[in-house]
C-alpha positions in Angstrom: 0.0 0.0 0.0 2.8 2.4 0.9 4.6 1.5 -2.4 1.4 2.4 -4.3 1.1 5.7 -2.6 4.7 6.5 -3.2 4.4 5.6 -6.8 1.3 7.8 -7.2 3.1 10.8 -5.6 6.1 10.2 -7.8 3.8 10.2 -10.9 2.1 13.4 -9.8 5.5 15.1 -9.2 6.8 14.0 -12.6 3.6 15.2 -14.3 3.9 18.6 -12.6 7.6 18.9 -13.6 6.7 18.0 -17.2 4.1 20.7 -17.3 6.5 23.2 -16.0 9.2 22.1 -18.5 6.6 22.2 -21.3 5.7 25.7 -20.4 9.3 26.7 -20.3 10.6 25.3 -23.5 7.4 25.9 -25.5 7.1 29.4 -24.3 5.3 31.3 -27.1 7.2 33.8 -29.2 3.9 35.5 -30.0 3.6 39.2 -29.0 1.1 41.9 -29.1 1.6 45.7 -28.6 -0.5 48.8 -28.5 1.2 52.1 -29.2 0.4 55.7 -30.1 1.6 56.8 -33.6 2.1 60.6 -33.7 1.0 62.6 -36.7 3.6 62.8 -39.5 5.7 59.9 -38.0 6.6 56.4 -39.0 7.2 53.7 -36.3 9.0 50.4 -37.1 9.3 47.2 -35.0 11.6 44.2 -35.5 10.7 40.5 -35.1 13.2 37.7 -35.1 12.3 34.6 -37.1 13.8 31.3 -37.9 14.2 29.6 -41.3 11.2 28.0 -43.0 8.7 29.1 -40.4 5.6 31.2 -40.5 4.9 34.7 -39.3 1.3 36.1 -39.0 0.8 39.8 -38.4 -2.6 41.3 -37.5 -3.1 45.0 -36.9 -6.0 47.4 -36.1 -6.2 51.1 -35.8 -8.3 51.5 -32.6 -8.4 55.3 -32.2 -7.6 58.5 -34.2 -9.2 60.5 -37.0 -9.8 58.4 -40.1 -8.8 55.2 -38.4 -6.2 54.4 -41.1 -2.4 54.0 -41.5 0.1 52.7 -44.1 1.4 49.3 -43.3 4.6 47.7 -44.6 6.6 44.5 -43.9 10.3 44.2 -44.9 12.4 41.0 -45.0 15.8 40.9 -43.3 17.3 41.5 -46.7 15.3 44.8 -47.1 12.7 43.5 -49.6 9.2 44.7 -49.2 6.8 41.8 -49.0 3.6 43.6 -47.8 2.4 47.1 -48.4 -1.0 48.6 -47.7 -2.2 52.2 -48.1 -4.4 53.8 -45.6 -6.1 50.8 -44.1 -7.8 50.5 -40.7 -7.0 46.8 -40.2 -5.4 43.8 -41.9 -4.0 40.3 -41.4 -0.9 39.1 -43.3 0.9 35.8 -43.4 4.6 35.5 -44.3 5.5 32.0 -45.3 8.1 30.6 -45.4 10.3 33.0 -43.4 14.0 33.5 -43.6 16.3 33.7 -40.6 16.8 37.2 -39.4 14.8 40.3 -38.2 11.7 41.3 -40.1 10.8 44.9 -40.1 7.1 45.9 -39.4 6.4 49.6 -40.1 3.3 51.8 -39.5 3.3 55.1 -41.4 1.2 58.1 -40.5 3.1 60.7 -42.4 0.0 61.5 -44.6 -1.7 62.9 -41.4 -0.5 66.3 -40.2 -2.6 66.7 -37.1 -4.2 63.4 -36.1 -2.3 60.8 -34.1 -3.4 57.2 -34.2 -3.6 54.4 -31.6 -2.5 51.1 -33.2 -2.7 47.5 -31.9 -0.8 44.7 -33.6 -0.1 41.1 -32.9 2.7 38.9 -34.2 2.3 35.1 -34.2 5.4 33.0 -34.9 5.4 29.3 -35.7 8.6 27.4 -36.3 8.8 24.5 -38.7 7.9 21.1 -37.0 11.0 19.4 -35.8 13.1 22.5 -35.4 11.8 23.7 -32.1 14.0 23.3 -29.0 11.1 21.6 -27.2 11.4 18.5 -29.4 15.0 18.0 -28.4 14.3 18.4 -24.7 11.4 15.9 -25.0 13.7 13.5 -26.8 16.3 13.8 -24.1 13.9 12.9 -21.4 13.3 9.4 -22.8 10.4 7.1 -21.9 10.2 5.6 -18.3 10.2 1.9 -18.0 7.3 1.7 -15.6 5.1 4.5 -14.3 1.6 3.3 -13.7 1.4 2.2 -17.4 1.5 5.8 -18.7 3.6 6.7 -21.6 5.6 9.9 -21.8 4.5 10.4 -25.4 0.8 10.4 -24.4 1.5 13.0 -21.7 3.5 15.1 -24.1 0.7 15.1 -26.7 -1.9 16.0 -24.1 0.1 18.9 -22.8 0.8 20.2 -26.3 -2.9 20.1 -27.2 -3.8 22.0 -24.0 -1.1 24.5 -24.6 -2.1 25.1 -28.2 -5.7 25.6 -27.3 -5.0 27.9 -24.4 -2.7 30.0 -26.7 -5.3 30.2 -29.4 -7.9 31.3 -26.8 -5.6 34.0 -25.5 -5.0 35.3 -29.0 -8.7 35.4 -29.8 -9.4 37.3 -26.5 -6.6 39.8 -27.3 -8.1 40.5 -30.8 -11.6 40.8 -29.4 -10.4 43.3 -26.8 -8.8 45.3 -29.5 -12.0 45.3 -31.6 -13.9 46.4 -28.5 -11.6 49.3 -27.8 -11.8 50.3 -31.4 -15.7 50.3 -31.4 -15.7 52.2 -28.1 -13.4 54.9 -29.4 -15.5 55.2 -32.6 -18.7 55.5 -30.5 -17.1 58.2 -28.3 -16.0 60.1 -31.4 -19.5 59.9 -32.9 -21.1 61.0 -29.7 -18.8 64.1 -29.6 -19.7 64.9 -33.2 -23.4 64.5 -32.6 -23.3 66.6 -29.4 -21.3 69.3 -31.1 -23.5 69.7 -34.1 -26.7 69.5 -32.0 -25.4 72.4 -29.8 -24.5 74.3 -33.0 -27.9 73.8 -34.5 -29.5 74.9 -31.2 -27.5 78.1 -31.1 -28.4 78.8 -34.8 -32.1 78.3 -34.0 -32.0 80.6 -31.1 -30.2 83.3 -33.1 -32.7 83.0 -36.0 -35.6 83.1 -33.6 -34.3 86.2 -31.8 -33.6 87.9 -35.2 -37.2 87.2 -36.4 -38.7 88.6 -33.2 -36.6 91.7 -33.5 -37.4 92.2 -37.1 -41.2 91.8 -36.6 -41.1 94.2 -33.7 -39.3 96.8 -35.9 -42.2 96.5 -38.4 -44.7 97.6 -35.8 -42.6 100.3 -34.3 -43.5 103.8 -35.6 -41.3 106.6 -34.2 -42.8 109.4 -36.3 -44.5 112.0 -34.3 -48.2 112.8 -35.0 -49.2 116.5 -34.9 -52.8 117.5 -34.2 
C-alpha cells in the first residue's frame, strides 16, 4: 500500500515537472503591442524569425481620425513583402520565413494633425522538428514503468492543451482590440453629434431672436403725429 502511494506521488510530481518544462521550452514567441503613432511619423518594429517558419501579423487602428495607417513589412534583406495604403486593419501571413529580423512599419506621415492608436499582434510558428522543445522531450526518454502511462501520451496532451490555451488567449486579445476600437468610434460619434446638436440649437436661437426683433421693428413707428 505504501509503495502504491509513493508511486502515485512520484507520478504526480513527474507530471507537474513535465508541465513546468513544457511551459518553459514551449514558451510562445507571440507578442502583441498597443502604441500611439504621432502625426507625421513612422514607427517600425523588428521581429526575429527562424528559417522556413511562418509569421502572421494582424493590426488594427483603434483610435484616431480616419482610423487608417500605411502598413509595410520588410524582410531581413530589405525587400518589401507587404504594403497597404491607408487601411484600418489587416491580417498578413509571411511563409516561409527566412532567418533574421523582419521589419514591421506603420506610417502616419500623410496625417499632419491626427495621431493614431494602433494595436498589432505577431504570431510566430517554427517548422515542425526545429523547435527546441522536441530536443528536450527526446532527451527525457520514456520511463520503463510509471503506472502504465507513456511519456508520449503526456506530451501530446500537454501540447494540445497548450495550443488551445494559446489560441484562446490570441482570440481574446483580438476581441479586446475590436472592443476598444468600437468604443473609441462611438465616443467620437457621440462628440460629433453633441457638437452639431449644440451648434444647431445656437443657430435656431439666433434665428428666432432675429425674427422677433425684425417683426417688432415693423410695428414700431417713431414718427410724431401733430394735431
